A tleap script that builds the chain and sets N, CA, C and O, in Angstrom:
source leaprc.protein.ff14SB
mol = sequence {
  NMET ASP GLU LEU ASN LEU LYS THR LEU GLU
  GLN ILE PRO ILE PRO GLU ARG LEU GLU GLU
  ARG LEU SER ALA LYS ILE ASP GLN TRP GLU
  ARG GLU GLU GLN LYS ALA LYS GLN HIE THR
  LEU MET PRO ARG VAL LEU ARG TYR THR ALA
  VAL ALA ALA SER LEU ALA LEU VAL PHE GLY
  VAL GLY TYR HIE LEU TRP SER PRO ASP ARG
  GLU PRO ASN LEU ALA GLU GLN ASP THR TYR
  GLN ASP PRO MET LEU ALA ARG GLN GLU ALA
  GLU ARG ALA LEU ASN LEU LEU ALA TYR ASN
  LEU ASN LYS GLY MET GLY GLN LEU ALA LYS
  ALA LYS ALA LEU SER ASP LYS THR GLU LYS
  SER LEU ASN LYS GLN LEU LYS VAL LEU LYS
  ARG TYR GLU THR ASP ASN CTYR
}
set mol.1.N position { -47.243 -11.830 -48.218 }
set mol.1.CA position { -46.369 -10.841 -47.561 }
set mol.1.C position { -44.646 -11.716 -47.046 }
set mol.1.O position { -43.536 -11.573 -47.560 }
set mol.2.N position { -44.964 -12.358 -46.177 }
set mol.2.CA position { -44.010 -12.963 -45.659 }
set mol.2.C position { -43.392 -13.999 -46.374 }
set mol.2.O position { -42.361 -14.415 -45.845 }
set mol.3.N position { -43.684 -14.472 -47.299 }
set mol.3.CA position { -42.689 -15.043 -48.422 }
set mol.3.C position { -41.595 -13.947 -49.516 }
set mol.3.O position { -40.525 -14.158 -50.088 }
set mol.4.N position { -42.429 -12.855 -49.430 }
set mol.4.CA position { -41.702 -12.029 -50.367 }
set mol.4.C position { -40.343 -11.564 -49.431 }
set mol.4.O position { -39.165 -11.476 -49.776 }
set mol.5.N position { -41.032 -11.284 -48.017 }
set mol.5.CA position { -39.713 -11.166 -47.461 }
set mol.5.C position { -38.459 -11.572 -47.498 }
set mol.5.O position { -37.343 -11.053 -47.470 }
set mol.6.N position { -39.073 -12.994 -47.590 }
set mol.6.CA position { -38.110 -14.227 -47.226 }
set mol.6.C position { -37.301 -14.575 -48.500 }
set mol.6.O position { -36.202 -15.130 -48.483 }
set mol.7.N position { -37.922 -14.214 -49.519 }
set mol.7.CA position { -37.210 -14.649 -51.044 }
set mol.7.C position { -36.361 -13.164 -51.219 }
set mol.7.O position { -35.270 -13.312 -51.769 }
set mol.8.N position { -36.689 -11.819 -50.849 }
set mol.8.CA position { -35.289 -10.936 -50.665 }
set mol.8.C position { -34.573 -11.023 -50.135 }
set mol.8.O position { -33.504 -10.556 -50.528 }
set mol.9.N position { -34.676 -11.856 -48.532 }
set mol.9.CA position { -33.325 -12.044 -48.058 }
set mol.9.C position { -32.826 -12.918 -48.245 }
set mol.9.O position { -31.765 -12.877 -47.621 }
set mol.10.N position { -32.945 -14.037 -48.914 }
set mol.10.CA position { -32.603 -15.171 -49.486 }
set mol.10.C position { -32.027 -14.758 -50.599 }
set mol.10.O position { -31.571 -15.724 -51.209 }
set mol.11.N position { -31.779 -13.396 -51.327 }
set mol.11.CA position { -31.398 -12.933 -52.527 }
set mol.11.C position { -29.847 -12.190 -51.981 }
set mol.11.O position { -28.847 -12.264 -52.696 }
set mol.12.N position { -29.832 -11.560 -50.776 }
set mol.12.CA position { -28.843 -10.739 -50.697 }
set mol.12.C position { -27.510 -11.288 -50.505 }
set mol.12.O position { -27.707 -12.466 -50.209 }
set mol.13.N position { -26.180 -11.050 -50.515 }
set mol.13.CA position { -25.260 -11.650 -50.324 }
set mol.13.C position { -24.238 -11.877 -49.153 }
set mol.13.O position { -23.580 -10.947 -48.686 }
set mol.14.N position { -24.137 -13.307 -48.661 }
set mol.14.CA position { -23.473 -13.030 -47.297 }
set mol.14.C position { -21.988 -12.623 -47.556 }
set mol.14.O position { -21.320 -13.317 -48.321 }
set mol.15.N position { -21.479 -11.598 -46.990 }
set mol.15.CA position { -19.875 -11.621 -46.861 }
set mol.15.C position { -19.210 -12.406 -46.619 }
set mol.15.O position { -19.800 -13.435 -46.292 }
set mol.16.N position { -18.312 -12.453 -46.611 }
set mol.16.CA position { -17.306 -13.872 -46.979 }
set mol.16.C position { -16.789 -13.933 -45.281 }
set mol.16.O position { -16.647 -12.960 -44.541 }
set mol.17.N position { -16.572 -15.347 -44.950 }
set mol.17.CA position { -16.179 -15.254 -43.247 }
set mol.17.C position { -17.076 -14.399 -42.286 }
set mol.17.O position { -16.629 -13.998 -41.211 }
set mol.18.N position { -18.027 -14.198 -42.595 }
set mol.18.CA position { -18.880 -13.572 -41.347 }
set mol.18.C position { -19.380 -14.433 -40.553 }
set mol.18.O position { -20.036 -13.807 -39.721 }
set mol.19.N position { -19.443 -15.859 -40.295 }
set mol.19.CA position { -19.883 -16.579 -39.301 }
set mol.19.C position { -18.548 -16.596 -38.139 }
set mol.19.O position { -18.621 -16.525 -36.913 }
set mol.20.N position { -17.232 -16.726 -39.089 }
set mol.20.CA position { -16.170 -17.030 -38.163 }
set mol.20.C position { -15.850 -15.307 -37.323 }
set mol.20.O position { -15.147 -15.076 -36.340 }
set mol.21.N position { -16.528 -14.509 -38.022 }
set mol.21.CA position { -15.819 -13.018 -37.438 }
set mol.21.C position { -17.260 -12.848 -36.598 }
set mol.21.O position { -16.780 -12.564 -35.500 }
set mol.22.N position { -18.207 -12.840 -36.463 }
set mol.22.CA position { -19.133 -13.246 -35.216 }
set mol.22.C position { -19.129 -13.908 -34.321 }
set mol.22.O position { -19.743 -13.670 -33.281 }
set mol.23.N position { -18.145 -15.284 -34.629 }
set mol.23.CA position { -18.625 -15.996 -33.465 }
set mol.23.C position { -16.933 -15.736 -32.777 }
set mol.23.O position { -16.833 -16.185 -31.635 }
set mol.24.N position { -15.677 -15.096 -33.327 }
set mol.24.CA position { -15.060 -14.370 -33.170 }
set mol.24.C position { -15.444 -13.203 -31.608 }
set mol.24.O position { -15.033 -13.066 -30.455 }
set mol.25.N position { -16.266 -12.706 -32.348 }
set mol.25.CA position { -16.729 -11.543 -31.711 }
set mol.25.C position { -17.496 -11.494 -30.546 }
set mol.25.O position { -17.582 -10.602 -29.702 }
set mol.26.N position { -18.188 -12.880 -30.646 }
set mol.26.CA position { -19.158 -13.194 -29.380 }
set mol.26.C position { -17.856 -13.960 -28.243 }
set mol.26.O position { -17.958 -13.731 -27.038 }
set mol.27.N position { -17.185 -14.470 -28.544 }
set mol.27.CA position { -16.361 -14.891 -27.731 }
set mol.27.C position { -15.524 -13.854 -27.051 }
set mol.27.O position { -15.468 -13.949 -25.825 }
set mol.28.N position { -14.888 -12.916 -27.602 }
set mol.28.CA position { -14.218 -11.387 -27.122 }
set mol.28.C position { -15.380 -11.135 -26.113 }
set mol.28.O position { -15.177 -10.965 -24.910 }
set mol.29.N position { -16.649 -11.123 -26.709 }
set mol.29.CA position { -17.484 -10.115 -25.636 }
set mol.29.C position { -17.809 -11.389 -24.280 }
set mol.29.O position { -17.865 -11.006 -23.111 }
set mol.30.N position { -17.991 -12.797 -24.624 }
set mol.30.CA position { -17.832 -13.865 -23.139 }
set mol.30.C position { -16.582 -13.183 -22.639 }
set mol.30.O position { -16.762 -12.465 -21.655 }
set mol.31.N position { -15.219 -13.267 -23.162 }
set mol.31.CA position { -14.086 -13.198 -22.312 }
set mol.31.C position { -14.303 -11.691 -20.969 }
set mol.31.O position { -14.065 -11.662 -19.762 }
set mol.32.N position { -14.790 -10.740 -21.827 }
set mol.32.CA position { -14.931 -9.548 -21.398 }
set mol.32.C position { -15.584 -9.354 -20.157 }
set mol.32.O position { -15.212 -8.510 -19.342 }
set mol.33.N position { -16.847 -10.348 -19.937 }
set mol.33.CA position { -17.874 -10.289 -19.099 }
set mol.33.C position { -17.194 -11.217 -18.696 }
set mol.33.O position { -16.318 -10.390 -18.442 }
set mol.34.N position { -16.608 -12.438 -18.293 }
set mol.34.CA position { -15.707 -12.967 -17.051 }
set mol.34.C position { -14.827 -11.917 -16.638 }
set mol.34.O position { -15.037 -11.464 -15.512 }
set mol.35.N position { -13.840 -11.408 -17.338 }
set mol.35.CA position { -13.021 -10.284 -16.713 }
set mol.35.C position { -13.825 -9.437 -15.982 }
set mol.35.O position { -13.367 -9.443 -14.840 }
set mol.36.N position { -14.841 -8.669 -16.045 }
set mol.36.CA position { -15.074 -7.849 -15.624 }
set mol.36.C position { -16.179 -8.485 -14.303 }
set mol.36.O position { -16.498 -7.956 -13.238 }
set mol.37.N position { -16.532 -9.692 -14.843 }
set mol.37.CA position { -17.347 -10.433 -12.888 }
set mol.37.C position { -15.960 -11.005 -12.359 }
set mol.37.O position { -16.157 -11.514 -11.256 }
set mol.38.N position { -14.344 -11.128 -12.828 }
set mol.38.CA position { -13.532 -11.419 -11.913 }
set mol.38.C position { -12.850 -10.082 -10.881 }
set mol.38.O position { -12.347 -10.071 -9.757 }
set mol.39.N position { -13.124 -9.056 -11.881 }
set mol.39.CA position { -13.059 -7.872 -11.321 }
set mol.39.C position { -13.714 -7.262 -10.236 }
set mol.39.O position { -13.118 -6.618 -9.373 }
set mol.40.N position { -15.049 -7.470 -10.266 }
set mol.40.CA position { -15.567 -7.292 -9.524 }
set mol.40.C position { -15.810 -7.997 -7.938 }
set mol.40.O position { -16.208 -7.580 -6.850 }
set mol.41.N position { -15.274 -9.452 -8.553 }
set mol.41.CA position { -15.271 -10.227 -7.004 }
set mol.41.C position { -14.243 -9.810 -6.549 }
set mol.41.O position { -14.502 -9.090 -5.585 }
set mol.42.N position { -13.051 -9.891 -6.762 }
set mol.42.CA position { -12.084 -9.257 -6.112 }
set mol.42.C position { -11.883 -8.197 -5.135 }
set mol.42.O position { -11.289 -8.287 -4.061 }
set mol.43.N position { -12.557 -6.998 -5.739 }
set mol.43.CA position { -12.734 -5.595 -4.513 }
set mol.43.C position { -13.357 -6.508 -3.215 }
set mol.43.O position { -12.859 -6.478 -2.089 }
set mol.44.N position { -14.478 -7.279 -3.574 }
set mol.44.CA position { -15.471 -7.820 -2.584 }
set mol.44.C position { -14.800 -8.614 -1.792 }
set mol.44.O position { -15.126 -8.448 -0.616 }
set mol.45.N position { -13.918 -9.485 -1.970 }
set mol.45.CA position { -13.249 -10.429 -1.149 }
set mol.45.C position { -11.854 -9.471 0.059 }
set mol.45.O position { -11.245 -9.713 1.101 }
set mol.46.N position { -11.948 -8.481 -0.842 }
set mol.46.CA position { -10.725 -7.512 -0.414 }
set mol.46.C position { -11.735 -7.099 1.083 }
set mol.46.O position { -11.574 -7.368 2.273 }
set mol.47.N position { -12.730 -6.382 0.383 }
set mol.47.CA position { -13.197 -5.759 1.640 }
set mol.47.C position { -13.750 -6.794 2.940 }
set mol.47.O position { -13.552 -6.484 4.115 }
set mol.48.N position { -14.373 -7.890 2.587 }
set mol.48.CA position { -14.497 -8.629 3.365 }
set mol.48.C position { -13.352 -9.170 4.021 }
set mol.48.O position { -13.392 -8.917 5.225 }
set mol.49.N position { -12.486 -9.732 3.724 }
set mol.49.CA position { -10.841 -9.343 4.297 }
set mol.49.C position { -10.502 -8.871 5.219 }
set mol.49.O position { -10.233 -9.328 6.330 }
set mol.50.N position { -10.492 -7.745 4.743 }
set mol.50.CA position { -10.055 -5.940 5.736 }
set mol.50.C position { -11.245 -6.184 6.737 }
set mol.50.O position { -10.987 -5.936 7.915 }
set mol.51.N position { -12.394 -6.592 6.469 }
set mol.51.CA position { -13.536 -6.257 7.959 }
set mol.51.C position { -12.861 -7.282 8.527 }
set mol.51.O position { -12.339 -7.002 9.606 }
set mol.52.N position { -12.734 -8.234 8.184 }
set mol.52.CA position { -12.450 -9.491 9.310 }
set mol.52.C position { -11.165 -9.067 9.919 }
set mol.52.O position { -11.252 -8.882 11.133 }
set mol.53.N position { -9.973 -8.860 9.387 }
set mol.53.CA position { -8.710 -8.856 9.873 }
set mol.53.C position { -8.719 -7.611 10.823 }
set mol.53.O position { -7.970 -7.401 11.778 }
set mol.54.N position { -9.995 -6.635 10.220 }
set mol.54.CA position { -10.015 -5.465 11.542 }
set mol.54.C position { -10.667 -5.933 12.932 }
set mol.54.O position { -10.244 -5.703 14.065 }
set mol.55.N position { -11.912 -6.712 12.511 }
set mol.55.CA position { -12.139 -7.160 13.995 }
set mol.55.C position { -11.420 -7.951 14.623 }
set mol.55.O position { -11.517 -7.898 15.849 }
set mol.56.N position { -10.523 -8.882 14.063 }
set mol.56.CA position { -9.555 -9.585 15.112 }
set mol.56.C position { -8.780 -8.950 15.360 }
set mol.56.O position { -8.455 -9.291 16.498 }
set mol.57.N position { -8.063 -8.011 14.994 }
set mol.57.CA position { -7.497 -7.082 15.713 }
set mol.57.C position { -7.716 -6.540 17.108 }
set mol.57.O position { -7.114 -6.691 18.171 }
set mol.58.N position { -8.804 -5.845 16.731 }
set mol.58.CA position { -9.741 -5.307 17.617 }
set mol.58.C position { -10.237 -6.355 18.952 }
set mol.58.O position { -10.164 -6.098 20.154 }
set mol.59.N position { -10.692 -7.449 18.374 }
set mol.59.CA position { -10.805 -8.368 19.754 }
set mol.59.C position { -9.180 -9.009 20.436 }
set mol.59.O position { -8.947 -9.373 21.589 }
set mol.60.N position { -8.594 -8.982 19.682 }
set mol.60.CA position { -7.495 -9.474 20.113 }
set mol.60.C position { -6.835 -8.317 21.023 }
set mol.60.O position { -6.669 -8.637 22.200 }
set mol.61.N position { -6.523 -7.308 20.732 }
set mol.61.CA position { -6.179 -6.228 21.582 }
set mol.61.C position { -6.920 -5.793 22.762 }
set mol.61.O position { -6.377 -5.264 23.733 }
set mol.62.N position { -8.187 -6.028 22.658 }
set mol.62.CA position { -8.890 -5.890 23.824 }
set mol.62.C position { -9.121 -7.164 25.068 }
set mol.62.O position { -9.352 -6.949 26.258 }
set mol.63.N position { -9.003 -8.329 24.494 }
set mol.63.CA position { -8.530 -9.321 24.995 }
set mol.63.C position { -7.495 -9.383 25.832 }
set mol.63.O position { -7.428 -10.078 26.846 }
set mol.64.N position { -6.264 -8.275 25.185 }
set mol.64.CA position { -4.960 -8.682 25.691 }
set mol.64.C position { -5.223 -7.617 26.894 }
set mol.64.O position { -4.911 -7.931 28.043 }
set mol.65.N position { -5.767 -6.428 26.623 }
set mol.65.CA position { -6.082 -5.324 27.728 }
set mol.65.C position { -6.718 -5.579 28.606 }
set mol.65.O position { -6.264 -5.228 29.695 }
set mol.66.N position { -8.063 -6.301 28.593 }
set mol.66.CA position { -8.551 -6.318 29.903 }
set mol.66.C position { -8.672 -7.745 29.873 }
set mol.66.O position { -9.778 -8.054 29.429 }
set mol.67.N position { -8.062 -8.602 30.130 }
set mol.67.CA position { -8.066 -9.880 30.532 }
set mol.67.C position { -7.751 -9.958 31.812 }
set mol.67.O position { -6.829 -9.336 32.339 }
set mol.68.N position { -8.606 -10.828 32.436 }
set mol.68.CA position { -8.463 -10.723 33.992 }
set mol.68.C position { -7.390 -11.277 34.780 }
set mol.68.O position { -7.207 -11.079 35.981 }
set mol.69.N position { -6.360 -12.332 33.625 }
set mol.69.CA position { -5.719 -13.012 34.514 }
set mol.69.C position { -4.191 -12.404 34.375 }
set mol.69.O position { -3.247 -12.919 34.974 }
set mol.70.N position { -4.014 -10.943 33.289 }
set mol.70.CA position { -3.291 -10.139 33.597 }
set mol.70.C position { -2.518 -9.695 35.007 }
set mol.70.O position { -3.209 -9.040 35.787 }
set mol.71.N position { -1.110 -9.999 35.416 }
set mol.71.CA position { -0.844 -9.032 36.552 }
set mol.71.C position { -0.084 -8.029 36.180 }
set mol.71.O position { 0.514 -7.937 35.108 }
set mol.72.N position { -0.096 -7.275 37.045 }
set mol.72.CA position { 0.610 -5.644 36.610 }
set mol.72.C position { 2.127 -5.840 37.287 }
set mol.72.O position { 2.215 -5.954 38.509 }
set mol.73.N position { 3.077 -5.868 36.609 }
set mol.73.CA position { 4.023 -5.912 36.910 }
set mol.73.C position { 5.149 -4.848 37.127 }
set mol.73.O position { 5.847 -4.401 36.217 }
set mol.74.N position { 5.253 -4.437 38.672 }
set mol.74.CA position { 5.314 -3.042 39.307 }
set mol.74.C position { 6.762 -3.452 39.721 }
set mol.74.O position { 7.308 -2.496 40.273 }
set mol.75.N position { 7.650 -4.660 39.634 }
set mol.75.CA position { 8.900 -4.422 40.259 }
set mol.75.C position { 9.655 -5.322 38.774 }
set mol.75.O position { 9.644 -6.549 38.678 }
set mol.76.N position { 10.121 -4.602 37.978 }
set mol.76.CA position { 10.947 -5.360 36.845 }
set mol.76.C position { 11.973 -5.938 37.500 }
set mol.76.O position { 12.474 -5.475 38.525 }
set mol.77.N position { 12.464 -7.383 36.707 }
set mol.77.CA position { 13.598 -7.990 37.340 }
set mol.77.C position { 14.301 -8.464 36.252 }
set mol.77.O position { 13.709 -8.967 35.297 }
set mol.78.N position { 15.899 -8.323 36.308 }
set mol.78.CA position { 16.611 -9.154 35.623 }
set mol.78.C position { 16.382 -10.457 35.557 }
set mol.78.O position { 15.875 -11.181 36.414 }
set mol.79.N position { 16.965 -10.852 33.999 }
set mol.79.CA position { 16.195 -12.281 34.462 }
set mol.79.C position { 18.557 -13.176 34.118 }
set mol.79.O position { 18.906 -14.357 34.134 }
set mol.80.N position { 19.201 -12.242 33.949 }
set mol.80.CA position { 20.673 -12.462 33.797 }
set mol.80.C position { 21.006 -11.752 35.071 }
set mol.80.O position { 20.453 -10.729 35.476 }
set mol.81.N position { 22.177 -12.550 35.778 }
set mol.81.CA position { 22.767 -11.841 36.970 }
set mol.81.C position { 24.150 -11.325 36.395 }
set mol.81.O position { 24.758 -10.395 36.925 }
set mol.82.N position { 24.698 -12.140 35.031 }
set mol.82.CA position { 25.923 -11.966 34.926 }
set mol.82.C position { 25.588 -10.920 33.388 }
set mol.82.O position { 24.867 -11.168 32.422 }
set mol.83.N position { 26.412 -9.772 33.680 }
set mol.83.CA position { 26.185 -8.894 32.766 }
set mol.83.C position { 26.600 -9.205 31.425 }
set mol.83.O position { 25.945 -8.865 30.439 }
set mol.84.N position { 27.827 -9.936 31.368 }
set mol.84.CA position { 28.554 -10.358 29.635 }
set mol.84.C position { 27.620 -11.308 29.292 }
set mol.84.O position { 27.301 -11.267 28.103 }
set mol.85.N position { 26.786 -12.614 30.330 }
set mol.85.CA position { 26.100 -13.353 29.525 }
set mol.85.C position { 24.543 -12.716 28.916 }
set mol.85.O position { 24.069 -13.229 27.902 }
set mol.86.N position { 23.887 -11.693 29.545 }
set mol.86.CA position { 23.317 -10.853 28.780 }
set mol.86.C position { 23.121 -9.914 28.357 }
set mol.86.O position { 22.095 -9.234 28.361 }
set mol.87.N position { 24.918 -9.608 27.566 }
set mol.87.CA position { 25.102 -8.928 26.713 }
set mol.87.C position { 25.088 -9.567 25.418 }
set mol.87.O position { 24.606 -8.974 24.453 }
set mol.88.N position { 25.868 -11.419 25.257 }
set mol.88.CA position { 25.873 -12.489 24.722 }
set mol.88.C position { 24.512 -12.649 23.872 }
set mol.88.O position { 24.227 -12.820 22.687 }
set mol.89.N position { 23.754 -12.490 25.207 }
set mol.89.CA position { 22.511 -12.774 24.517 }
set mol.89.C position { 21.466 -11.961 23.820 }
set mol.89.O position { 20.498 -12.412 23.207 }
set mol.90.N position { 21.824 -10.549 24.011 }
set mol.90.CA position { 21.354 -9.279 23.383 }
set mol.90.C position { 21.613 -9.652 21.947 }
set mol.90.O position { 20.815 -9.857 21.032 }
set mol.91.N position { 22.938 -9.689 21.978 }
set mol.91.CA position { 24.080 -9.515 20.851 }
set mol.91.C position { 23.651 -10.954 19.892 }
set mol.91.O position { 24.004 -11.054 18.717 }
set mol.92.N position { 23.248 -11.485 20.247 }
set mol.92.CA position { 22.241 -12.796 19.629 }
set mol.92.C position { 21.191 -12.747 19.210 }
set mol.92.O position { 21.070 -13.067 18.028 }
set mol.93.N position { 20.016 -12.347 19.941 }
set mol.93.CA position { 18.911 -11.889 19.625 }
set mol.93.C position { 19.102 -10.738 18.489 }
set mol.93.O position { 18.357 -10.608 17.519 }
set mol.94.N position { 19.863 -10.191 18.686 }
set mol.94.CA position { 20.008 -8.699 17.398 }
set mol.94.C position { 20.436 -9.099 15.833 }
set mol.94.O position { 20.032 -8.664 14.754 }
set mol.95.N position { 21.496 -10.186 16.197 }
set mol.95.CA position { 22.041 -10.514 15.064 }
set mol.95.C position { 20.834 -11.689 14.517 }
set mol.95.O position { 20.747 -11.761 13.291 }
set mol.96.N position { 20.185 -12.331 15.079 }
set mol.96.CA position { 18.817 -13.047 14.467 }
set mol.96.C position { 18.107 -12.603 13.599 }
set mol.96.O position { 17.932 -12.951 12.432 }
set mol.97.N position { 17.373 -11.195 14.668 }
set mol.97.CA position { 16.994 -10.193 14.251 }
set mol.97.C position { 17.183 -9.593 12.446 }
set mol.97.O position { 16.414 -9.643 11.486 }
set mol.98.N position { 18.830 -8.953 12.651 }
set mol.98.CA position { 19.359 -8.506 11.126 }
set mol.98.C position { 19.399 -9.555 10.139 }
set mol.98.O position { 19.122 -9.280 8.972 }
set mol.99.N position { 19.715 -10.739 10.479 }
set mol.99.CA position { 19.453 -11.979 9.701 }
set mol.99.C position { 18.010 -11.801 8.777 }
set mol.99.O position { 17.854 -11.279 7.673 }
set mol.100.N position { 17.201 -12.340 9.537 }
set mol.100.CA position { 15.988 -12.556 8.891 }
set mol.100.C position { 15.589 -11.215 8.676 }
set mol.100.O position { 14.658 -11.314 7.876 }
set mol.101.N position { 15.775 -9.929 8.953 }
set mol.101.CA position { 15.218 -8.898 8.067 }
set mol.101.C position { 15.945 -8.808 6.834 }
set mol.101.O position { 15.262 -8.731 5.813 }
set mol.102.N position { 17.265 -8.800 6.718 }
set mol.102.CA position { 17.939 -8.749 5.363 }
set mol.102.C position { 17.505 -10.149 4.598 }
set mol.102.O position { 17.452 -10.108 3.369 }
set mol.103.N position { 17.302 -10.956 5.038 }
set mol.103.CA position { 16.049 -12.391 4.452 }
set mol.103.C position { 15.238 -11.943 3.952 }
set mol.103.O position { 14.949 -12.279 2.803 }
set mol.104.N position { 14.460 -10.874 4.726 }
set mol.104.CA position { 13.162 -10.567 4.545 }
set mol.104.C position { 13.237 -9.494 3.059 }
set mol.104.O position { 12.566 -9.572 2.030 }
set mol.105.N position { 14.129 -8.687 3.371 }
set mol.105.CA position { 14.304 -7.534 2.474 }
set mol.105.C position { 14.760 -8.098 0.833 }
set mol.105.O position { 14.461 -7.442 -0.164 }
set mol.106.N position { 15.451 -9.290 0.771 }
set mol.106.CA position { 15.951 -9.655 -0.170 }
set mol.106.C position { 14.671 -10.292 -1.087 }
set mol.106.O position { 14.586 -10.203 -2.312 }
set mol.107.N position { 13.820 -10.873 -0.297 }
set mol.107.CA position { 12.784 -11.395 -0.878 }
set mol.107.C position { 11.710 -10.231 -1.702 }
set mol.107.O position { 11.141 -10.351 -2.787 }
set mol.108.N position { 11.699 -9.113 -0.739 }
set mol.108.CA position { 10.957 -8.238 -1.302 }
set mol.108.C position { 11.332 -7.316 -2.356 }
set mol.108.O position { 10.646 -6.483 -2.947 }
set mol.109.N position { 12.963 -7.730 -2.518 }
set mol.109.CA position { 13.958 -7.302 -3.805 }
set mol.109.C position { 13.061 -7.978 -5.064 }
set mol.109.O position { 12.588 -7.500 -6.095 }
set mol.110.N position { 13.061 -9.191 -4.527 }
set mol.110.CA position { 12.601 -9.925 -5.691 }
set mol.110.C position { 11.144 -9.931 -6.162 }
set mol.110.O position { 10.804 -10.298 -7.287 }
set mol.111.N position { 10.198 -9.434 -5.076 }
set mol.111.CA position { 8.586 -9.444 -5.328 }
set mol.111.C position { 9.072 -8.080 -5.962 }
set mol.111.O position { 8.241 -8.006 -6.867 }
set mol.112.N position { 9.699 -7.176 -6.071 }
set mol.112.CA position { 9.652 -5.439 -6.387 }
set mol.112.C position { 9.870 -5.823 -8.113 }
set mol.112.O position { 9.086 -5.546 -9.021 }
set mol.113.N position { 11.361 -6.633 -8.228 }
set mol.113.CA position { 11.382 -6.664 -9.440 }
set mol.113.C position { 10.122 -7.960 -10.541 }
set mol.113.O position { 9.878 -7.929 -11.748 }
set mol.114.N position { 9.829 -8.505 -9.930 }
set mol.114.CA position { 8.405 -9.099 -10.691 }
set mol.114.C position { 7.258 -8.106 -10.790 }
set mol.114.O position { 6.371 -8.045 -11.641 }
set mol.115.N position { 7.486 -7.313 -9.687 }
set mol.115.CA position { 5.924 -6.701 -9.792 }
set mol.115.C position { 6.595 -5.370 -11.489 }
set mol.115.O position { 5.868 -5.182 -12.465 }
set mol.116.N position { 7.845 -4.797 -11.360 }
set mol.116.CA position { 8.109 -4.000 -12.179 }
set mol.116.C position { 7.816 -4.414 -13.503 }
set mol.116.O position { 7.076 -3.771 -14.247 }
set mol.117.N position { 8.540 -5.773 -13.901 }
set mol.117.CA position { 8.370 -6.373 -15.131 }
set mol.117.C position { 7.134 -7.223 -15.534 }
set mol.117.O position { 6.939 -7.738 -16.635 }
set mol.118.N position { 6.329 -7.273 -14.428 }
set mol.118.CA position { 4.454 -7.315 -15.044 }
set mol.118.C position { 3.792 -5.836 -15.183 }
set mol.118.O position { 2.958 -5.568 -16.049 }
set mol.119.N position { 4.260 -4.939 -14.245 }
set mol.119.CA position { 3.810 -3.911 -14.611 }
set mol.119.C position { 3.969 -3.494 -16.489 }
set mol.119.O position { 3.085 -3.493 -17.345 }
set mol.120.N position { 5.644 -3.134 -16.632 }
set mol.120.CA position { 5.821 -3.345 -17.967 }
set mol.120.C position { 5.438 -4.120 -19.302 }
set mol.120.O position { 5.353 -3.689 -20.452 }
set mol.121.N position { 5.285 -5.074 -18.922 }
set mol.121.CA position { 4.383 -5.611 -19.732 }
set mol.121.C position { 2.853 -5.776 -19.920 }
set mol.121.O position { 2.301 -6.436 -20.800 }
set mol.122.N position { 2.168 -4.932 -18.764 }
set mol.122.CA position { 0.986 -4.480 -18.863 }
set mol.122.C position { 1.039 -3.275 -19.473 }
set mol.122.O position { 0.404 -2.926 -20.468 }
set mol.123.N position { 1.774 -2.686 -18.877 }
set mol.123.CA position { 1.644 -1.122 -19.962 }
set mol.123.C position { 1.802 -1.187 -21.911 }
set mol.123.O position { 1.221 -0.545 -22.786 }
set mol.124.N position { 2.887 -2.299 -21.973 }
set mol.124.CA position { 3.113 -2.480 -23.230 }
set mol.124.C position { 1.637 -3.161 -23.817 }
set mol.124.O position { 1.180 -2.858 -24.919 }
set mol.125.N position { 1.154 -3.879 -23.124 }
set mol.125.CA position { -0.509 -4.511 -24.108 }
set mol.125.C position { -1.237 -3.499 -23.983 }
set mol.125.O position { -2.009 -3.286 -24.917 }
set mol.126.N position { -1.246 -2.660 -22.955 }
set mol.126.CA position { -2.340 -1.013 -22.936 }
set mol.126.C position { -1.857 -0.326 -23.873 }
set mol.126.O position { -2.720 0.378 -24.397 }
set mol.127.N position { -0.607 -0.197 -24.421 }
set mol.127.CA position { -0.453 0.483 -25.257 }
set mol.127.C position { -0.979 -0.197 -26.900 }
set mol.127.O position { -1.332 0.441 -27.892 }
set mol.128.N position { -0.908 -1.164 -26.782 }
set mol.128.CA position { -0.892 -1.985 -28.336 }
set mol.128.C position { -2.506 -2.105 -28.438 }
set mol.128.O position { -3.092 -2.249 -29.511 }
set mol.129.N position { -3.135 -2.028 -27.192 }
set mol.129.CA position { -4.701 -2.072 -27.283 }
set mol.129.C position { -5.288 -0.982 -27.340 }
set mol.129.O position { -6.507 -1.045 -27.502 }
set mol.130.N position { -4.639 0.407 -27.228 }
set mol.130.CA position { -5.174 1.676 -27.753 }
set mol.130.C position { -4.839 1.971 -29.078 }
set mol.130.O position { -5.725 2.322 -29.858 }
set mol.131.N position { -3.865 1.890 -29.373 }
set mol.131.CA position { -3.218 1.440 -30.840 }
set mol.131.C position { -4.072 0.599 -31.602 }
set mol.131.O position { -3.749 0.650 -32.788 }
set mol.132.N position { -4.845 -0.006 -31.431 }
set mol.132.CA position { -5.555 -1.338 -32.267 }
set mol.132.C position { -6.921 -0.206 -32.348 }
set mol.132.O position { -7.136 0.355 -33.422 }
set mol.133.N position { -7.928 0.114 -30.978 }
set mol.133.CA position { -8.897 0.783 -30.818 }
set mol.133.C position { -8.642 2.107 -31.699 }
set mol.133.O position { -9.599 2.398 -32.417 }
set mol.134.N position { -7.532 2.956 -31.776 }
set mol.134.CA position { -7.852 4.075 -32.207 }
set mol.134.C position { -7.397 3.654 -33.878 }
set mol.134.O position { -7.785 4.559 -34.617 }
set mol.135.N position { -6.839 2.776 -34.495 }
set mol.135.CA position { -6.990 2.364 -35.727 }
set mol.135.C position { -8.409 1.618 -36.312 }
set mol.135.O position { -8.800 1.798 -37.465 }
set mol.136.N position { -9.085 0.787 -35.366 }
set mol.136.CA position { -10.470 0.161 -35.650 }
set mol.136.C position { -11.373 1.458 -35.387 }
set mol.136.O position { -12.575 1.284 -35.584 }
set mol.137.N position { -11.000 2.642 -35.002 }
set mol.137.CA position { -12.343 3.740 -35.232 }
set mol.137.C position { -12.072 4.504 -36.480 }
set mol.137.O position { -12.874 5.353 -36.871 }
savepdb mol mol.pdb
quit
């Protein structure tokens, strides 16, 4: 009986490039499996990072509020006796703040442009994949 089945199977013609197509499909499945693992790892890492940051923030604020070496500052004291010097220092501090804020906004604009470009590319690839899936099914 086994010999009959074996002989029958040997007579069935094998389609052209079957081995290549199977190999490509297996590789595709492996890539999809690896991507799925990466997607599940990232949210887990983000969750742990968020929890750690929250705990650090709570402990930092708690330490600051209840530290024993904190002195209540009942009488505010001017650090500058000359009003013109105080004004100059305040202007210098505000100019430094404005410079750093503008510098940060420039970096933010660059990051947004890169994000928009990446999003366009991703949407284009998704459209191609959807079209491919609808054509093949």
